[in-house]
C-alpha positions in Angstrom: 31.1 13.7 -2.2 27.6 13.3 -3.6 24.7 13.1 -1.1 22.0 10.5 -0.9 18.6 10.8 -2.6 15.7 10.4 -0.1 13.3 8.1 -2.0 9.8 9.0 -1.0 8.3 6.3 -3.3 10.1 3.5 -1.3 9.1 4.9 2.1 5.5 5.4 0.9 5.4 1.8 -0.1 6.5 0.7 3.4 3.7 2.9 5.0 1.1 1.5 2.6 2.1 -2.1 3.5 1.4 -1.2 7.2 -1.9 0.4 6.2 -3.0 -2.6 4.1 -2.4 -4.9 7.0 -4.4 -2.5 9.3 -7.3 -2.4 6.8 -7.5 -6.3 6.9 -7.6 -6.2 10.7 -10.4 -3.7 10.7 -12.3 -5.7 8.0 -12.1 -8.7 10.3 -14.0 -6.6 12.8 -16.5 -5.8 10.1 -15.2 -2.2 9.6 -14.3 -1.1 6.1 -12.3 2.2 6.3 -13.9 4.8 4.1 -12.7 8.2 2.9 -15.2 10.8 1.6 -13.6 13.2 -0.9 -15.2 16.6 -1.7 -14.2 18.4 -4.8 -15.8 21.7 -5.8 -15.5 22.9 -9.4 -13.4 21.5 -12.2 -9.9 22.7 -11.6 -7.8 20.1 -13.5 -4.9 20.0 -10.9 -7.4 19.5 -8.0 -9.3 16.8 -9.9 -6.0 14.9 -10.5 -5.0 15.1 -6.9 -8.4 13.7 -5.8 -8.2 10.9 -8.4 -4.7 10.0 -7.2 -5.9 9.9 -3.6 -8.8 7.7 -4.5 -6.6 5.3 -6.5 -4.2 5.0 -3.5 -7.1 4.2 -1.2 -8.3 1.5 -3.6 -4.8 0.0 -3.6 -4.8 -0.6 0.2 -8.5 -1.6 0.5 -9.9 1.7 1.7 -13.3 2.6 0.0 -14.1 6.1 -1.1 -17.2 8.2 -1.5 -16.8 10.7 -4.2 -18.5 14.1 -4.0 -18.0 16.2 -7.2 -19.8 19.5 -6.7 -20.5 22.5 -9.0 -18.2 25.5 -9.0 -20.9 27.7 -7.5 -21.7 25.4 -4.6 -22.6 27.7 -1.6 -21.2 27.8 1.9 -24.7 26.8 3.3 -24.7 23.7 1.0 -21.2 22.9 1.9 -22.0 23.1 5.6 -25.0 20.8 5.1 -22.9 18.2 3.2 -20.2 18.2 5.9 -22.9 17.8 8.6 -24.2 14.7 6.7 -20.8 13.2 6.3 -20.0 13.8 10.0 -23.2 11.8 10.9 -22.5 9.0 8.5 -21.1 6.1 10.5 -19.8 4.4 7.3 -17.5 7.4 6.6 -14.3 7.5 8.7 -12.4 10.4 7.0 -13.5 13.6 5.2 -11.2 15.2 2.8 -12.1 18.6 1.3 -9.8 19.3 -1.6 -8.2 22.8 -1.3 -8.1 25.4 -2.6 -11.8 26.2 -2.6 -13.6 28.7 -4.9 -13.8 32.2 -3.6 -17.4 32.0 -2.3 -16.3 29.2 0.1 -14.3 30.0 3.2 -11.6 27.5 3.9 -11.5 28.0 7.7 -15.3 27.8 8.0 -15.3 24.6 5.9 -12.5 22.7 7.5 -13.5 23.8 11.0 -16.9 22.1 10.4 -15.4 18.7 9.9 -15.6 16.4 12.9 -12.1 16.2 14.6 -12.5 12.4 14.6 -12.8 12.4 10.8 -10.3 15.2 10.1 -7.8 13.2 8.0 -6.0 16.4 6.9 -5.5 17.5 10.6 -6.7 21.0 9.8 -9.5 21.5 12.4 -8.8 24.0 15.2 -9.2 21.1 17.7 -6.6 18.9 16.0 -4.3 21.9 15.5 -4.5 22.6 19.2 -3.7 19.0 20.0 -0.7 19.2 17.7 0.7 22.3 19.6 0.2 20.3 22.8 2.0 17.3 21.4 -1.1 15.2 21.7 -2.4 15.0 18.1 -3.4 11.6 16.7 -4.5 12.9 13.2 -1.7 15.2 12.0 -1.4 17.1 8.7 -0.3 14.7 6.0 2.7 16.5 4.4 4.4 17.4 7.7 3.9 13.9 9.2 5.1 12.4 5.9 8.3 14.4 6.2 8.8 13.2 9.8 8.3 9.6 8.5 11.2 10.2 6.0 13.5 11.3 8.8 12.6 8.2 10.8 13.1 5.9 7.9 16.5 7.3 7.0 17.5 7.5 10.7 18.2 11.2 10.5 18.5 12.5 14.1 16.7 15.8 14.7 17.7 16.4 18.3 19.6 19.6 18.8 19.8 20.3 15.0 19.3 23.7 13.5 16.3 23.5 11.3 15.1 26.2 8.8 11.5 25.9 7.5 10.8 28.2 4.5 7.0 28.2 4.8 4.5 29.4 7.4 1.2 27.9 6.1 -1.3 25.9 8.1 -0.7 22.9 5.8 3.1 22.7 6.1 5.1 25.3 8.0 3.2 25.7 11.2 2.5 22.0 12.0 6.0 21.1 10.9 7.4 23.6 13.3 5.6 21.9 16.2 6.5 18.4 15.1 10.2 19.4 14.9 10.1 20.9 18.4 8.7 17.6 19.7 11.9 16.0 18.4 14.0 18.6 20.3 15.2 20.5 17.1 15.9 24.2 17.2 13.5 25.6 14.6 13.5 28.8 12.6 10.5 29.7 10.4 11.3 31.8 7.3 8.9 33.4 4.9 8.5 36.2 2.3 9.3 38.9 4.8 12.4 37.2 6.3 15.6 39.2 6.0 18.9 37.6 5.2 17.3 34.3 4.1 20.5 33.1 2.6 22.3 33.5 6.0 19.6 31.6 7.8 19.9 28.7 5.3 23.7 28.6 5.4 23.8 27.8 9.1 21.0 25.2 9.0 21.6 21.5 9.5 18.3 20.8 7.9 16.3 23.0 5.4 12.7 22.3 4.5 11.5 24.5 1.7 7.8 24.7 0.5 7.5 27.8 -1.8 6.5 26.2 -5.2 7.4 29.2 -7.4 10.7 29.2 -9.2 10.3 32.8 -10.2 10.3 33.8 -6.5 12.7 31.3 -5.0 15.3 28.7 -5.8 17.5 27.0 -3.1 20.9 27.0 -4.7 24.2 25.3 -3.7 25.7 28.5 -2.2 22.8 28.7 0.3 23.5 25.2 1.7 26.2 24.2 4.2 28.3 21.0 3.6 26.4 17.9 4.8 23.0 19.6 5.3 19.7 17.6 4.9 17.4 19.2 2.3 13.6 18.4 2.1 11.9 19.9 -1.0 8.1 20.3 -0.6 7.8 22.8 -3.5 6.2 21.8 -6.8 6.2 24.0 -10.0 6.2 23.6 -13.8 9.4 24.6 -15.6 9.4 24.0 -19.3 6.7 21.4 -18.9 8.8 19.6 -16.3 7.8 19.1 -12.7 10.4 20.7 -10.4 10.8 21.7 -6.8 12.4 24.6 -5.0 15.8 23.1 -4.9 18.5 23.1 -7.6 18.7 19.4 -7.1 21.6 18.4 -9.4 24.0 20.9 -7.8 22.7 20.9 -4.2 23.1 17.1 -3.8 26.8 17.5 -4.5 27.1 19.4 -1.2 24.2 18.0 1.0 24.1 14.7 2.8 20.5 14.0 1.9 18.0 15.6 -0.6 14.5 14.8 -1.6 13.8 14.8 -5.4 10.8 16.3 -7.1 8.9 14.3 -8.1 9.3 11.2 -6.0 10.2 12.8 -2.6 7.6 14.3 -0.3 4.6 14.0 -2.7 4.2 10.2 -2.3 4.5 10.5 1.5 1.6 13.0 1.6 -0.8 10.5 0.1 0.6 7.6 2.2 0.0 9.6 5.4 -3.6 10.4 4.2 -4.2 6.6 4.0 -2.6 6.1 7.4 -4.8 8.9 8.9 -7.9 7.3 7.3 -7.2 3.9 8.9 -6.4 5.6 12.2 -9.7 7.4 12.1 -11.5 4.1 11.4 -9.7 2.6 14.4 -10.9 5.6 16.5 -14.5 5.0 15.4 -14.2 1.3 16.4 -13.0 2.3 19.9 -15.7 4.9 20.1 -18.4 2.3 19.2 -17.0 -0.2 21.7 -17.1 2.3 24.6 -20.6 3.6 23.9 
């Protein structure tokens, strides 16, 4: 029996519809949600990601302020820019496109963003709230994955979940979001022993490696009826692929996300949702001060 494709494009459209309606409500209160994007250097992939995010903002009525900075932009200059954006009442979300050039420290940079404008959910304050199950602004990719589970009514309670990633962007926040839903979660990574055995017993596998030379999730690693979420992206013979051998794994799994068209659209959709949420927070803040 062939499993079902989880269509991230369809789910992202449903999220965008909700965001679009929220933008109109805020505009009625004379608030136009605004996202400031910060891109350092001229990495083509990063530039494409930023353009896609800006286009998605435009599609739902969110305005953007574009900051394209030279490759040798210093940490001091970055700190000053973030301070300015933090103080700018017309900016509700700040997105610094990662990775940054070597002279800029990612932790120092993201930590400087106001937690109220932290649409990536990466500040220590928002990470702490996430661990405490109190976060409002959550990292986009993990919250997008949770949205997919909700849309497809995939129950997480009591399920054995394997996450193959331990980054701050995906693995760590996702671990906490899964725990909130009463799943039993195992985090695997490059030093994990017997990875195949961990995967074979999992009800749900979420993989985010993005390097086909190092890792492919194959049919023999998946148990019958498992749910597979593929966050990895890599180029293989000029084609965009994920971590999963999709054509074979879907014959055994109950649900699988494709690449492209799975988790990717959800990441951008949740960024839009976070931006509108941040604008709503600013509205509450203004009303109570």
